[in-house]
C-alpha positions as CSV (number, residue, x, y, z in Angstrom):
1,M,-53.6,2.0,217.4
2,Q,-54.2,-1.7,216.5
3,V,-50.8,-2.7,218.2
4,K,-51.7,-0.7,221.3
5,A,-55.0,-2.4,221.3
6,L,-53.6,-5.9,221.3
7,E,-51.1,-4.9,224.1
8,Q,-53.8,-3.7,226.1
9,W,-56.3,-6.2,225.7
10,Y,-54.6,-9.4,225.4
11,R,-52.4,-11.3,228.2
12,D,-49.9,-13.7,226.7
13,L,-48.1,-16.6,228.2
14,P,-44.8,-18.1,226.7
15,I,-44.8,-21.4,225.1
16,V,-41.0,-22.2,224.9
17,A,-40.0,-24.3,222.0
18,E,-38.2,-27.7,222.7
19,R,-34.5,-27.3,222.0
20,G,-33.2,-29.8,219.2
21,E,-31.6,-33.1,220.4
22,I,-27.9,-33.8,219.9
23,L,-27.3,-37.4,218.7
24,D,-24.2,-39.6,218.3
25,A,-23.2,-40.9,214.8
26,S,-25.5,-43.9,215.2
27,G,-28.5,-41.9,216.4
28,V,-28.3,-42.3,220.1
29,V,-29.6,-39.1,221.9
30,I,-27.1,-37.4,224.1
31,A,-28.7,-34.2,224.8
32,G,-32.3,-33.9,224.8
33,S,-34.9,-31.9,226.5
34,V,-37.9,-32.3,228.9
35,T,-41.2,-30.1,229.0
36,T,-42.2,-28.8,232.3
37,Y,-44.8,-26.2,233.2
38,T,-45.1,-22.9,235.3
39,V,-48.5,-22.2,237.1
40,Y,-49.6,-18.7,237.3
41,V,-52.6,-17.1,238.9
42,R,-54.3,-13.8,237.9
43,P,-55.8,-12.6,241.3
44,V,-58.4,-10.3,239.5
45,D,-59.6,-13.4,237.6
46,C,-59.8,-15.6,240.6
47,A,-63.5,-16.0,241.7
48,N,-62.8,-18.1,244.6
49,K,-59.4,-17.4,246.2
50,T,-59.6,-19.7,249.1
51,L,-60.8,-22.8,246.9
52,T,-57.9,-22.0,244.4
53,A,-55.3,-21.7,247.2
54,K,-56.5,-25.1,248.6
55,V,-56.3,-26.8,245.2
56,L,-52.8,-25.3,244.4
57,S,-51.4,-25.9,247.8
58,E,-52.5,-29.6,247.8
59,S,-51.4,-30.3,244.1
60,L,-48.2,-28.4,244.3
61,E,-47.2,-29.3,247.9
62,L,-47.0,-25.7,248.9
63,N,-48.0,-23.9,252.1
64,Y,-51.8,-22.9,251.8
65,E,-51.4,-19.5,253.7
66,K,-48.5,-18.5,251.5
67,V,-50.4,-19.4,248.4
68,L,-53.4,-17.6,249.4
69,E,-51.3,-14.6,250.4
70,K,-49.9,-14.6,246.7
71,I,-53.1,-14.8,245.1
72,S,-54.7,-12.3,247.3
73,S,-52.4,-9.6,246.1
74,K,-53.0,-6.8,243.7
75,R,-50.5,-7.8,241.2
76,S,-51.7,-8.7,237.7
77,E,-50.0,-12.0,237.5
78,I,-48.1,-14.2,239.8
79,A,-45.9,-17.4,239.2
80,I,-46.8,-20.0,241.9
81,K,-44.4,-22.8,241.0
82,K,-42.0,-23.7,238.2
83,G,-40.9,-26.9,237.0
84,V,-44.1,-28.7,237.3
85,D,-44.9,-32.2,235.8
86,K,-47.7,-32.7,233.4
87,S,-49.6,-35.0,235.5
88,T,-49.7,-32.3,238.3
89,V,-50.9,-29.8,235.8
90,L,-53.5,-32.0,234.5
91,Q,-54.8,-32.5,238.0
92,I,-55.1,-28.5,238.7
93,V,-56.8,-28.1,235.3
94,N,-59.4,-30.8,236.1
95,S,-60.2,-29.1,239.4
96,D,-61.8,-26.4,237.2
97,V,-60.6,-23.6,239.7
98,S,-60.6,-20.1,238.0
99,G,-57.7,-17.7,237.3
100,V,-55.2,-20.4,237.0
101,Y,-53.0,-20.3,234.0
102,I,-50.2,-22.7,232.8
103,S,-47.2,-22.0,230.5
104,Q,-44.9,-24.4,229.1
105,T,-41.1,-24.4,229.7
106,V,-38.2,-26.5,228.5
107,E,-35.2,-28.0,230.4
108,R,-32.1,-29.5,228.8
109,V,-31.3,-33.0,230.0
110,Y,-28.3,-35.2,229.4
111,P,-29.1,-39.0,229.5
112,Y,-25.7,-40.1,230.2
113,G,-24.6,-37.3,232.6
114,D,-20.8,-37.0,232.8
115,F,-20.3,-37.7,228.9
116,L,-18.6,-35.6,226.5
117,T,-18.9,-32.9,229.2
118,Q,-16.5,-30.0,228.1
119,V,-17.2,-30.4,224.4
120,M,-21.0,-30.7,224.8
121,G,-21.3,-27.7,227.0
122,F,-24.5,-26.8,228.7
123,T,-27.3,-24.2,228.6
124,N,-28.7,-21.6,231.0
125,I,-32.2,-21.7,232.7
126,D,-33.5,-20.4,229.4
127,C,-32.2,-23.0,227.6
128,V,-29.6,-20.6,225.8
129,G,-26.3,-22.5,225.0
130,Q,-23.4,-21.3,227.3
131,T,-20.6,-23.3,226.4
132,G,-19.3,-26.1,224.0
133,L,-21.4,-27.3,221.0
134,E,-24.4,-26.0,222.9
135,K,-23.0,-22.5,222.4
136,Y,-21.4,-23.1,219.1
137,Y,-24.5,-24.1,217.3
138,N,-27.1,-22.5,219.5
139,S,-28.7,-20.7,216.5
140,Y,-29.6,-24.2,215.1
141,L,-30.6,-25.8,218.3
142,T,-32.7,-23.1,219.5
143,G,-36.5,-23.5,218.7
144,Q,-39.0,-20.7,217.9
145,N,-41.4,-20.0,220.8
146,G,-45.2,-19.9,220.7
147,Y,-47.6,-18.0,222.5
148,A,-51.1,-18.3,224.1
149,Y,-53.2,-14.8,223.9
150,T,-55.9,-14.6,226.1
151,P,-58.4,-11.5,225.9
152,A,-58.6,-9.6,228.9
153,D,-60.2,-6.4,230.2
154,L,-58.2,-3.5,231.5
155,V,-57.5,-4.7,235.1
156,G,-56.5,-8.2,233.7
157,R,-59.8,-10.2,234.0
158,K,-60.4,-12.7,231.1
159,L,-63.2,-11.5,229.1
160,K,-66.5,-13.7,229.2
161,D,-66.6,-15.8,226.1
162,G,-63.1,-14.7,225.2
163,V,-61.1,-17.2,222.9
164,T,-57.5,-18.1,223.7
165,Y,-55.3,-17.7,220.6
166,Y,-52.7,-20.4,220.6
167,K,-49.6,-20.5,218.6
168,E,-47.5,-23.8,219.0
169,G,-43.7,-23.5,219.4
170,V,-41.2,-25.0,216.7
171,K,-38.6,-27.4,217.9
172,G,-35.1,-26.6,217.2
173,A,-33.0,-28.6,214.7
174,N,-31.5,-31.9,215.7
175,M,-27.7,-32.3,215.3
176,T,-25.9,-35.6,214.5
177,L,-22.1,-35.6,215.8
178,T,-19.2,-37.5,214.5
179,I,-18.8,-39.0,218.0
180,E,-19.7,-42.7,218.3
181,K,-20.9,-43.4,222.0
182,T,-19.1,-46.8,222.0
183,I,-15.7,-45.3,221.3
184,Q,-16.4,-42.3,223.5
185,D,-17.1,-44.5,226.4
186,T,-13.6,-46.2,225.6
187,V,-11.9,-42.8,225.7
188,E,-13.5,-41.8,228.8
189,N,-12.6,-45.0,230.6
190,A,-9.2,-44.7,229.4
191,V,-8.6,-41.0,230.7
192,E,-10.3,-42.0,234.0
193,N,-8.0,-44.8,234.5
194,C,-5.0,-43.0,233.5
195,A,-5.8,-40.0,235.9
196,F,-6.4,-42.7,238.7
197,N,-3.1,-44.5,238.0
198,T,-0.8,-41.7,237.3
199,G,-2.4,-39.1,239.9
200,A,-2.1,-36.5,237.2
201,K,-3.4,-32.9,237.3
202,S,-5.6,-33.7,234.1
203,V,-5.8,-36.1,231.4
204,S,-7.1,-35.5,227.9
205,A,-7.5,-37.8,225.0
206,L,-9.2,-37.9,221.6
207,V,-9.7,-40.3,218.7
208,M,-9.9,-39.0,215.0
209,E,-10.6,-40.8,211.8
210,C,-7.6,-40.5,209.7
211,D,-9.1,-40.0,206.3
212,S,-11.8,-37.6,207.2
213,G,-10.8,-35.9,210.2
214,A,-14.0,-36.8,212.1
215,I,-13.6,-36.8,215.7
216,K,-14.9,-40.2,217.1
217,G,-14.1,-39.6,220.8
218,I,-12.8,-36.8,223.1
219,A,-12.8,-36.9,226.7
220,I,-10.9,-34.5,229.5
221,T,-10.8,-35.2,233.2
222,P,-11.7,-34.0,235.8
223,S,-15.2,-33.2,234.5
224,F,-18.8,-33.2,235.9
225,D,-22.3,-34.3,235.3
226,L,-24.0,-32.0,233.0
227,N,-27.3,-32.4,234.7
228,E,-25.7,-30.9,237.8
229,V,-23.7,-28.0,236.6
230,P,-21.6,-26.5,239.5
231,R,-22.6,-22.9,238.9
232,D,-21.8,-21.6,242.4
233,N,-18.0,-21.6,241.9
234,V,-17.6,-19.4,238.4
235,A,-13.8,-19.9,238.5
236,E,-14.2,-23.7,239.0
237,L,-16.6,-23.9,236.3
238,M,-14.7,-22.2,233.8
239,A,-11.6,-24.3,234.6
240,L,-13.6,-27.5,234.3
241,T,-15.4,-26.5,231.1
242,R,-12.0,-25.5,229.3
243,I,-11.4,-27.6,226.2
244,N,-7.6,-27.7,226.8
245,L,-7.3,-30.0,223.6
246,V,-8.0,-27.0,221.5
247,S,-7.4,-24.0,223.7
248,D,-4.1,-24.6,225.3
249,V,-0.6,-24.7,224.0
250,F,2.3,-26.7,225.0
251,E,5.6,-27.8,224.2
252,P,5.1,-31.1,222.4
253,G,8.5,-32.7,223.0
254,S,9.1,-35.9,221.2
255,T,5.8,-36.5,219.5
256,F,6.9,-33.6,217.2
257,K,9.6,-35.6,216.1
258,M,7.1,-37.4,213.7
259,V,7.0,-34.0,211.6
260,T,10.6,-33.5,211.8
261,A,11.4,-37.1,210.5
262,S,8.9,-37.0,207.7
263,L,10.3,-33.7,206.4
264,G,13.7,-35.0,206.4
265,I,12.6,-38.0,204.3
266,D,10.4,-35.9,202.0
267,S,13.2,-33.6,201.4
268,G,15.4,-36.5,200.0
269,K,18.3,-35.4,202.0
270,I,17.6,-37.9,204.6
271,T,17.1,-41.5,203.7
272,T,16.4,-44.8,205.9
273,S,20.1,-45.5,205.5
274,Y,21.1,-42.2,207.1
275,R,23.2,-42.7,210.3
276,S,23.6,-40.4,213.0
277,Y,26.1,-40.5,216.0
278,C,24.9,-39.6,219.6
279,N,27.5,-39.1,222.3
280,G,24.9,-37.8,224.7
281,A,24.7,-34.2,223.4
282,L,25.4,-31.9,220.3
283,M,27.3,-28.6,220.2
284,V,25.3,-26.1,218.3
285,D,26.3,-22.4,218.5
286,G,28.6,-23.1,221.1
287,Q,25.8,-24.5,223.1
288,R,25.8,-28.2,224.3
289,I,22.3,-29.5,223.9
290,K,21.6,-32.9,225.6
291,C,19.9,-36.1,224.4
292,W,17.6,-37.4,226.8
293,R,20.0,-40.4,227.1
294,T,22.8,-38.5,228.4
295,I,25.4,-41.4,227.9
296,G,24.4,-41.4,224.3
297,H,23.1,-43.8,221.8
298,G,26.2,-44.2,219.6
299,S,25.7,-44.8,216.0
300,Q,22.3,-45.4,214.9
301,S,20.3,-45.7,211.7
302,F,17.4,-43.2,210.8
303,T,14.8,-46.2,211.9
304,E,16.8,-47.0,215.0
305,G,17.0,-43.3,216.0
306,V,13.3,-42.8,215.5
307,A,12.6,-45.8,217.7
308,S,15.0,-44.7,220.6
309,S,13.8,-41.1,220.1
310,C,17.5,-39.8,220.0
311,N,17.4,-36.1,220.2
312,C,20.7,-35.9,218.3
313,L,19.0,-37.6,215.3
314,F,16.5,-35.0,215.2
315,M,18.7,-32.0,215.7
316,N,20.9,-33.2,212.8
317,I,17.8,-33.6,210.6
318,A,16.6,-30.1,211.4
319,L,19.8,-28.5,210.9
320,T,20.4,-30.4,207.6
321,L,17.1,-29.1,206.2
322,G,17.7,-25.4,207.3
323,V,15.4,-22.8,208.7
324,D,13.4,-22.0,205.5
325,Y,12.8,-25.5,204.4
326,F,11.8,-26.4,208.0
327,Y,9.5,-23.4,208.5
328,D,7.9,-24.0,205.1
329,G,7.1,-27.6,206.1
330,I,5.5,-26.8,209.6
331,E,3.5,-24.2,207.9
332,R,2.3,-26.8,205.3
333,F,1.4,-29.0,208.4
334,G,-0.7,-26.4,209.8
335,L,1.3,-26.0,212.9
336,T,1.2,-22.0,212.6
337,Q,-2.5,-21.6,212.5
338,K,-5.7,-22.9,213.8
339,T,-7.2,-26.2,212.4
340,G,-10.7,-24.6,212.0
341,I,-12.4,-27.3,214.2
342,D,-16.0,-26.5,215.2
343,I,-15.3,-26.0,218.9
344,S,-15.1,-22.5,220.6
345,G,-11.9,-21.0,222.0
346,E,-9.4,-22.6,219.6
347,A,-5.8,-21.3,219.9
348,S,-3.0,-21.5,217.4
349,G,0.6,-22.6,217.8
350,L,3.5,-20.3,218.7
351,T,7.0,-20.4,216.9
352,I,10.0,-18.1,216.8
353,N,9.8,-15.6,214.2
354,R,11.7,-17.2,211.1
355,E,13.9,-14.2,210.6
356,K,15.2,-14.4,214.3
357,V,15.7,-18.3,214.4
358,K,19.3,-19.3,215.1
359,N,20.8,-22.8,214.4
360,V,20.5,-23.4,218.1
361,D,16.8,-22.7,218.1
362,L,16.2,-24.9,214.9
363,A,18.0,-27.8,216.6
364,R,15.7,-27.5,219.6
365,I,12.7,-27.2,217.4
366,G,13.8,-30.4,215.6
367,F,13.3,-32.5,218.7
368,G,10.1,-30.6,220.0
369,Q,11.2,-27.7,222.2
370,A,11.2,-24.0,221.5
371,I,7.8,-24.5,219.7
372,A,4.3,-24.7,221.2
373,V,1.2,-26.2,219.6
374,T,-2.2,-27.1,220.6
375,P,-3.1,-30.8,220.8
376,I,-5.5,-30.6,218.1
377,E,-2.9,-29.0,215.8
378,L,-0.4,-31.7,216.9
379,I,-2.7,-34.7,216.2
380,T,-3.8,-33.1,212.9
381,A,-0.4,-32.7,211.7
382,C,0.8,-36.1,212.8
383,N,-2.2,-37.6,211.0
384,A,-0.7,-36.0,207.7
385,V,2.4,-37.9,208.4
386,V,0.7,-41.3,208.4
387,N,-2.5,-40.9,206.3
388,G,-0.7,-40.5,203.0
389,G,0.2,-36.8,203.5
390,N,-3.1,-35.3,203.6
391,L,-4.1,-32.3,206.0
392,V,-7.7,-32.8,206.9
393,T,-9.7,-30.6,209.1
394,P,-10.8,-32.0,212.2
395,Y,-14.8,-31.5,213.0
396,I,-17.3,-32.9,215.4
397,C,-20.8,-32.0,213.8
398,Q,-21.7,-34.3,211.0
399,S,-25.1,-32.9,210.0
400,I,-28.0,-30.7,211.2
401,T,-31.8,-31.4,210.2
402,D,-35.0,-29.5,211.0
403,V,-38.1,-31.1,212.7
404,N,-39.2,-32.2,209.2
405,G,-36.1,-34.0,208.4
406,N,-34.8,-31.4,206.0
407,N,-31.1,-30.9,205.8
408,L,-29.9,-27.7,207.1
409,Y,-26.1,-28.3,207.2
410,T,-23.9,-31.2,206.3
411,N,-20.1,-31.2,206.9
412,T,-18.0,-30.9,203.8
413,Q,-14.6,-32.4,204.2
414,S,-11.6,-30.1,203.9
415,V,-8.5,-31.7,202.7
416,K,-5.2,-30.4,201.6
417,R,-3.3,-33.1,199.8
418,G,0.4,-33.4,199.2
419,I,1.7,-32.2,202.5
420,I,4.4,-34.8,202.1
421,K,4.7,-37.5,199.4
422,E,2.5,-40.8,199.9
423,S,5.9,-42.7,199.7
424,T,7.2,-40.8,202.5
425,S,4.2,-41.3,204.5
426,K,4.6,-45.2,203.9
427,I,8.3,-45.2,205.1
428,M,7.0,-43.1,208.4
429,R,4.3,-45.7,209.2
430,E,6.6,-48.4,209.0
431,T,9.3,-46.5,210.9
432,L,6.8,-45.5,213.7
433,E,5.7,-49.1,214.0
434,Q,9.2,-49.8,215.3
435,V,8.6,-47.3,218.1
436,V,5.8,-49.5,219.2
437,L,7.5,-52.9,218.8
438,V,11.0,-52.2,220.1
439,G,11.0,-48.7,221.2
440,S,9.7,-46.5,224.0
441,G,5.9,-47.0,222.6
442,K,5.8,-50.8,223.5
443,G,2.9,-50.1,226.0
444,A,0.7,-49.3,223.0
445,Q,1.1,-52.8,221.7
446,V,-2.3,-54.5,220.7
447,E,-2.4,-58.1,219.9
448,G,-3.4,-58.8,216.2
449,I,-3.3,-55.4,215.4
450,R,-0.2,-53.4,214.0
451,V,0.1,-50.2,215.8
452,G,2.4,-47.4,215.3
453,G,3.2,-44.0,217.2
454,K,5.4,-41.7,219.1
455,T,5.9,-40.9,222.8
456,G,6.7,-37.5,224.0
457,T,7.8,-36.2,227.3
458,A,8.2,-32.4,227.7
459,Q,9.0,-30.3,230.7
460,K,6.4,-27.4,231.8
461,Y,7.4,-23.8,232.2
462,K,6.3,-21.3,234.6
463,D,7.1,-17.7,234.3
464,G,9.5,-18.6,231.5
465,V,11.4,-20.8,233.7
466,I,11.5,-24.7,233.8
467,A,9.1,-25.8,236.5
468,R,11.1,-28.6,238.2
469,G,9.3,-32.2,238.3
470,K,6.4,-31.1,236.3
471,Y,5.8,-32.8,232.9
472,V,3.5,-33.3,230.3
473,S,3.5,-36.8,228.9
474,T,2.1,-37.8,225.5
475,F,1.6,-40.6,223.1
476,I,0.2,-40.2,219.7
477,G,-0.8,-43.7,218.1
478,F,-2.5,-44.9,214.8
479,A,-3.7,-48.2,213.7
480,P,-3.6,-50.3,211.5
481,V,-0.1,-49.4,210.3
482,E,-0.8,-50.7,206.8
483,Q,-3.8,-48.5,206.2
484,P,-4.5,-46.2,209.1
485,K,-8.2,-45.9,210.2
486,Y,-7.7,-44.0,213.6
487,I,-5.4,-41.9,215.2
488,A,-5.3,-41.2,218.9
489,L,-3.6,-38.7,221.2
490,I,-3.4,-38.9,225.0
491,V,-2.2,-35.9,227.0
492,V,-1.1,-36.6,230.7
493,D,-0.4,-33.2,232.5
494,E,1.6,-33.3,235.6
495,P,1.8,-37.2,236.4
496,V,3.1,-38.1,239.8
497,G,6.1,-40.3,239.8
498,A,6.9,-41.9,236.5
499,Y,6.3,-39.3,233.8
500,Y,7.9,-40.8,230.6
501,G,5.2,-40.8,227.7
502,G,6.0,-44.6,227.2
503,L,5.1,-45.4,230.6
504,V,2.1,-43.1,231.5
505,A,0.6,-42.4,228.1
506,A,1.2,-45.0,225.6
507,P,-0.5,-48.0,227.5
508,Y,-3.8,-46.1,227.5
509,V,-3.8,-45.5,223.7
510,G,-3.2,-49.4,223.5
511,Q,-6.3,-49.7,225.7
512,I,-8.3,-47.5,223.4
513,F,-7.3,-49.4,220.3
514,K,-7.9,-52.8,221.9
515,S,-11.5,-51.8,222.6
516,I,-12.0,-50.4,219.2
517,F,-10.6,-53.1,217.1
């Protein structure tokens, strides 16, 4: 009976707890909350309805007749206006009208608007995470609501001399990201410039710390201001919030050659003095597979072949290694499973079943065809190529602390060592520097900084058939070559006009590194 008595005799109004803040690595708040209030009236507790209607209509800038109509109804409680600021609420409280009650609400605010949009995500009207980090870490960010209990009689009138019992809400935990605002600004500028200059359908980029896997910047365009979420068109909103760097697979093309080359060197079957001849194509299983340079490259060393991105070199490497060694290698590089990044919706790569792979398939996989990966898988694998052979798990949340500063969560670095030998990684770094110095990645050069990398240009498919004139252009770069600190990837989807990765992607990684260093 005690529970029923409380439900019958006490009225309650919610006191919504503040949502925890999201901060960048240096403590800059990039997602916060603002407290607003909802004004209620309990008609049976309103002694002078005309006076109350006058005060509320003037303070809240509402129509007097409509307010009076509401508070003259027989309903037990009516919300007059939501989203009222504190100064207006104080003005109403100080007027000393009866029957008016106030509840606290919290709204999510993003100080930088269109910033880290897809990855940050957004909340609904009740401050519950709907997408991105807001959803992934919602249980931490959500606070504990409080309540105001006011004794009332059977018809809802506040009891004379009744005491309101107040329980304050507890703010949600604060989350610190690996993102650095200065780097994030640079990455966002780069994708915007690239999208404008290439007319691409979309442009995506990310920067990762080589040793730890910490994401320092990640941007996708087109995007939107998180303070003005376009909720009216659900299909458009879903497309704009898609984090394609983790959720979409694509044929990587020549950027995948970083993996093929490193497996060749690591096996001992391929050395830097290895030579390959290219006459414009290679016959495999009776099929003629073209090099991108149809007139051929002639005889080239390993280093020269990587710099010129000769398809024939990489087909020969893959065929020399054989299916089992090659497949064991791409599995070690994590290209057949999710990376484990703390972002919702991650997909995993697609490969032909090992038992069904023919030589013609293996040759194509060697230069980045007949295999599909997510961009985050690709950059994580390529990072292992250049960071000494360590496969790190990418992550974006560094730590979470409660309102008292107590630690609730800290990212523990996950590293698989020995994917390739350190000596192999050193050879690959120096070889990939030649791509930027004399090869297709010249656009990524930065004065005073040694940059290495690999360009990629891949055709797109629709319904299993090549979509003519549609390409995905990429560049993966790292710097400094002698001891890589950052690795960056840019993906340009369907550029208009020029489409080679060296032309439409590499310069923007150069732009990012120039700003960082």
